Structure formats: C-alpha cells, structure tokens
N, C-alpha and C positions, 0 to 999 in steps of 0.2 A: 647649635642650628637655627639656620634662620628660616623662615616661615618659606620663602622661596624654595630654599632647599629642602627643607621638609616636602614642601609640594610636588618638588622634583623627585623625590625620592617616592612618595607615594605613589606617583602618577607612573613609576618606572615601574613598580610592585601590580601596579593595577593591570599595566600593560603586560606584563607577562602572562598573571593569572589567564586573560584574555586569550591570548595566545595560545598557551597552553590549552584551554579545555575546548577551542577552536578547532585548533591541530588535531586532537583525542579526536573532536565529533569528525573532521572529515576522515579520517583515517579509519574509522569504526564503520562510518557510511558507504566508503569503498568497497570495502571490505565487503559489508553487507550485499552491497547491489553487484558485486561482481563474481562474489564467489558460487552462486546457485548456477551462472552460466558457462563455467566451469566443470563444477562439479556434476553437474547431471549427464551432459554428455559422456565424460569421462566414466560414469558410473553405467551408461547404456550400451558406451561404444569402445569401449575400451578394455573394462574389467567384467562386462556384462555375463551373470551368470552365477556369479561368484556370490560369497556370504558378503565379502565386504561393499559389492554394490547394494545388494540390497538393505544393509544399514545405513550405508550415504542416502538412498533416495527415503527412509523411514524415518529416519531421522530429520533430516533437514526438511521433507514434509511437515513433520509434527508441529515443528519450531515456527517454522514460515506461513501454517497455512491457520489452522484453527488456533491455534495458540497466541498467535500475536493479534487474531480476533478480540476474543477473549480482552487481549492485557488493555482494552477501550474501558472495560466495568472500573481500573482504577479511580477512572475520571468522580465514579460516587463516590470514594471515598476520602474525594478532596472536599474541605469542608467550601472553601472558596468558589468552588466550579459547581459543589451540589448546591449551593444558596443559586449560582446561575440558572440551573437547572429547573429549580423551581419557582424559578422568577418568570421561565418561560417553559411550563410545564407540556403545554401541546409536542413541542418539537422532542424537547427531552425526555419526556414522561409517561405522556399518552401514546404518541406517534409509534416508540418500541413495544408499546405492550399492543397496536392493533397490527402492527407491523408483523408480530409473533403468533398472536390468536389467529387473525388471518392469514399467514401461511398456513398454519396448520390444518385451518378449515378447506381451505382452495385446495393442497392435495389431496387432503380426507375424500372430501367429495369428489373430484376432478375424475375424467377419463383419463387413460394413458397419454392419447393424445394432445390434451391439454395439459397434463403435466408438462411434456415435452416442448409447448410454447412458451410456458410460463418459466420452464429452467433457460430456454433463448433471450425472453428479455433480463432474466437473472443475469446470469452469465456477461450480457451483452453491460450492463451495468456496470459488474464487477471490473470487466477491463478499463470500461472508462472512468473507473475507480482509481484503477492501478495508474493511470494517466496523469491523474489529478493530482496523486501524491508525487509522481515527479516533477509539475509544474511547480508543485511547492517546495521541491527539492531546489528548482533551480531560481524561485525565488529569495530562499535563504540562501543558496550561494551568490545571490545578485546583493543582497542585502548585507550581508557580509567582507564583501568585495568593493564592487565601484559602488555599491547604493545607488543605480538605476535599475528602476522596475523593468520588469518579464515585459519587451513588446509585444505586440499584436502580430507580428510574424510567427515571432517564440511559440505563442500560444497557437498558430493558426498550424505550425508543423507539427508540435505536439499532437495536435487534436488528428488532422490525417493521420500519423501514423497510429494512433488511439484507433479510428475507425478502420487503417486497413488489418490491423490486430483481430478487431471483432468479427470483420468479413472471413478472414484467414481461419479462425477457429472450430468454427462448428465441422468440417469435415474431419477434426483430429480429436475429437472429445465425444462421447455419446452423450446423449440427451434425450433417447428414445425413440427417436423419431426414423428407425431405418428406411420407412418409406421413402424419406425424403433425402437420403445418400448422395445421388445427381446430382440435387438443386444444392446442396451445400460444397459438393465439390465445383462449381460454378462458381458460389460465391465466395469458396477458396481463389479460383481464377482471378476472381475479379479484384480480392484484396491485394493479390501481387501486382497486379497494375499499377491497386490505388499505391501500393508503397512505392512502386517506382516512380513517384511523382515527389514522394517524399523527397530525396535528396534535391530535386528542383528549388523546390520552398528552402530548404533548410541554406542552399545558395542566395536565397531574395532575401532571408532572415542576415544574415550574416554579412552581406553587403547594405543593408539598409541601417545595420545595429552598429555603431563604431565600436561599446562593450563589449560584442560579441568578437571584435575585431584586436580589441586590445586586451581582454582579459583572458587568457588563458584556462583556466580554473571555468567560469562561467561556459566558453565554448566546448570544454569537454563533458560537465554535466549535460550542456545541452544535447550535445552527439551522442551523450546515454540516452538520453529521454528518445530521441529518433530514431533509435537501434533497436529499443527494449523489444517490439513483440519480432524481430529480426527470427529467430530460434522458430519462429512460427512457420516461414519461409523456406528453413534449410532443412529441418527434419521430419520423417515421416512418421514415428513415433511420439506420443500424445506425451510422456513423461521429458525428454528433450525440448519438444516444441512447445509445450506453457508450463510446467513446473520449474521452470528456469526464470521466466519473469515473474511469475505466480508467487515463489519463495523469495526472491530477492527485493520485491516490495514488502510482502511479510518482515524480513528481517529489515530494512528499510525502518517500516514504523516501530520496529522494539528500539531500535538506536533511538528513534526518539523521545518514545514513552520513557528509556530510563534517563534520557536527560531531565525529562518531565519529574519523573518520580523522584529521582534525586535531589532537587530544588525543593523540597520541605524542609525544613529543618530538622528532623532527625531522619536522614539520608537512607540511611540502611534500614531502620522499620519499613520506612516506606518503600522500597527496591523489594522489601521481603513478600508486602503485603502484594506489589505487584508483579511477584513471578507467582506467588500462591494464587491467586485469580486466574490467573493465568492458563495453569497448570489444570487445576481441577473444570476452570469454561473449557478446555481445551479435552479434555479426557471427557466431558459429558456434549460437547458438540460432536467428539468422532463419534461417541456412539448415537448420536442422533443418525448420520450418515448410513451408519449400518441398521438402523431400524427397520426401513421394509424388508431387510432378508431376514428379521428373527422369525422362526416357525410358530405358528397358530398362534399370534398375535394381530388383534386387530386393528391395531392403532399406530402400524409402523410410518406408513405414510402423512399422518398428523405427524408425529415425530418429526418427521425429516422435515417437514411443510414448517415445524417449528425453529429447524435448525435453520432453514434457508433464511426464516423470518429476522432470526439473531445477528445472520449475516447482512442484510438489509440493515438491521437498525445501527450496524458497525458504520457502512456506509451513510446515514444517515446523521449519526452523530460527529463522525467524522467531519463532514461537510460543512458541520455548524463549528464546530472546536477548533478546527483551524481558519476560520474563516476572519485573516487578521484585519481587514476594514472595518468590524464592528470590533468599538471602545473596549469590552471587555476580553474578548479572544486576544485583541492588542497589546492592552497591557499584562495579562495572565503571560502569554507567550513572551514577549520581550521579555518579561522575567525571569521566567526559566531558561532561555537563552539568550542573557544578555550575550554572551561573549559572542554574538554575531549581531546582535544589534547597535552595542553601543562599542563598536570596534574604533 
C-alpha cells in the first residue's frame, strides 16, 4: 500500500468517524430541544389529570431542571479543567462560595417583598442564560457546517426574543408578589408586543446573512432560538408556558455534557461520575426548593437562598467554561467536540 493510498484510507476513516459523531450529536440535541415542547402541552392539555401526565411532568422536570444544574460539578472532577479553575480562583472557586453563602444570607434575612424582588432578578438572569445557550448551539452548528461566525443580527434577534420572554414570564410564575399582579400583566402584554417584532428582525438577519440563506440547518437552529419563548404567549398555565423551554434548555445541556464527559481516556467511568454527581446534586437542590415549607425549621429560607446561589453559580461557571474566545476553553472544547470543529 503506497503512502498516498494509506493516507486516503485513513482520511476516509477519519471523515466517517467525524460524520457519525456529528450526526449523533445533531440527533440527540434535536430530540432534547423539541421533546419538552411537545410533552408538556400534551400532558397538560391532552391527558391532563392522569397518572401518565403527572409522570411525564415530574420525570422530565427532574432531569431537565436541577439534574442539569448539578452536572456542572463534573468539571471539578476533570484534572485539566480543575487546574484552570485554580489558575483563576476568583471566578471558579471564590465567587461560587460567595454566591451560595450570599444567597443563603439574603433570603434568610430579607422580607417577603425583598425575596420577591430577588427572584425577579434571578429569573430574568436565568431566562437570559437559556438564550445564551441557544446562541452557543447556533455557534456550534455554524462551526460544523459553513464555518461562518454568528452575525450581529442573529445575536440581536435572539436577544430580542429573550427580552420578550423575560417580560412575559412573571405573570405566569409565582414570585411572591401578588400585589404586583396587575403590573405583571402589563409587562406580559409588553412582552407580546416585543415578541411581535422578532419576525421583523429575523427577516433582516436572513436578508443580511448569506450563510442563513444557504444553510438550512443553521437557519432551522436560528429559527428555533427565536421561537424558544413562544409558549409564554400561547399558554395560560405556567407548566406549558415555561417548563417547555426550561426543560429543553436542561436536556440540551446534558447532551453537551455527555459529549464532554466521554472525551476522557476512560469514558464509561467519566460518564458514571457525571450521572452520579447530577443525581446527588439534583436530590439536594430539590430539597433546597422545599426547605421553606419544612415545619419548625428556622433556616428554610437560608437553604432556599443557598439553592438560588448554587444555580447562579451554574450561570457564572457556564459563562466562563464555554467562552471559546478564551485560549484554554477553545482548546479544551475543540478537543471534546472534534467532530464539530475539525470537519
């Protein structure tokens, strides 16, 4: 076999390996993205009140909510990533501690109305975090197809969609401020009007971006991001209106974390660590949510605040871990997602 023949054969195997991993990634992230948008309205409006509906809601919420938040702890088990954490202790070690302790103190000592204000800020950040992940997914799709970076108009469209979703959220989800229900309804209507502008910005983005017009997969991913918060304005029940996109976000994240975790030399053991940390962390975080309802327990809101601080830690860590313009993160994620960046 000549060198050229061998190189051609090896290149073909390499390309097939990349293609299989790429297609598996797309299939899994598509399923994770779309399933909650079908499952929650189905459970709430087609089979409402049945045991099956309750099972769907509980199981998908468990996996898509705190289970995915706890999955971030896996990075502390990775040697190279933990070395990066130690090199930047303020963001990855000190700030998480301050967020958790600060959250516990804030919710323990605050009045009910102040807690409500804190929750408004928290949920606004959370929904913005959701859309940042959609932007990251779009960036991955762009890198794996045409290689053209996400344009400013694509970012603006996704940002406007997120702002509309945030505005519409608080009329649907209880944050402990019933005296502001009328204002939340006004804010919801404002969000509806804001969301009506999204198709206009979407069309501008398509007109100005040849990559969107020529790349069907990229256009589909972009459209998904712009429609992400649409259930907020279609449904009156908070489960269909908010859990659809919240759980889709969580399941997407688990797909990403699954591919990251199996990038080690011992992928099965690494995946077991990921699932174990996620399970134990989810059980602890779920307990933190219920802590204020525990009878004869003085520090229920402190534990709840620690839960909020832990979720905010997840936001902060993710914003740094997936920042691919930074040299370490770019090298780390390119190695884990070779099938995206080496196509």
